[in-house]
C-alpha positions, 0 to 999 in steps of 0.5 A, a space after each residue: 245059368 247051369 254049371 257042369 262040375 264034371 263028366 260024370 256029375 250032375 249039372 246043379 242050377 244056383 236055385 238049386 243050391 239056394 234051395 237045398 241050403 234054405 233046407 239044410 238051415 230049416 231042419 238044423 243040418 248047418 247052423 252057419 253058412 258064414 266063413 272066417 272073416 277076411 282082413 281089412 281092405 286098403 283105403 281107398 282114395 279120398 272122394 269129394 265130399 257129398 252135399 250137406 245133410 239135413 240139420 239135426 234137432 237141438 241138443 239139450 240145454 248144458 249147465 249155466 256157466 259161472 257168473 261174469 264179472 260186474 259192469 260198470 255203473 251206467 251213466 243213466 238216472 236212477 230208478 225212483 224211490 217207489 212209495 212217495 207222499 204216503 198217507 193215510 185219511 180218515 172220515 170223521 164220525 157218521 151216526 147211522 141211526 138204528 135199522 138205518 145205513 150210511 154210505 160214506 167215501 173217502 178220497 186221496 188228495 188230488 195226484 195220488 193212488 189208493 193202496 187200500 181202505 177200510 171202515 171202523 164201526 167201534 162199539 156197534 155189536 150189530 152192524 154190518 157192512 153192505 159194500 166195502 170196496 175201492 170203486 175208482 183207483 182212488 177212493 174207498 166206499 162203505 155201506 154200514 147197516 145198523 141192525 141194533 134196534 134202540 142205538 146209533 153207530 159211528 162210522 169211520 171210513 179211511 184210505 191208504 194214499 201214495 203218489 205214484 213215483 215215476 
């Protein structure tokens, strides 16, 4: 759209003005095309709210609050005492001849389960355990090898058992 500026003046279109201003900004002849800031406009009428937006991501977790008051004791049953009927059982002495091995299985009393076990071979300077483990939930097994040349060895196996408290 062309607009006449006056009789003696040539007509200028908006495209030419835009290109001229762009050149002046590029060459540093003009640094800012903005005028002074105007006054704030009046508030418009309140309209109808638009649809709700998407839910945003969850925020960071806040600090823990103070502890609450203690509640009343319940009327239910109290828990079991944990370990009941603890016992340590030990086998008799088993003689293991020189150069031989002997396996001994020690079991808990009926209704009890094993917590642990082990063996003793007192005085045997060259004996080793080939096995020393629980083969099931209520027994301990040890196989002792007597590596001594001439002396027999004594073997005792023990097991520690409890009755499960339910």
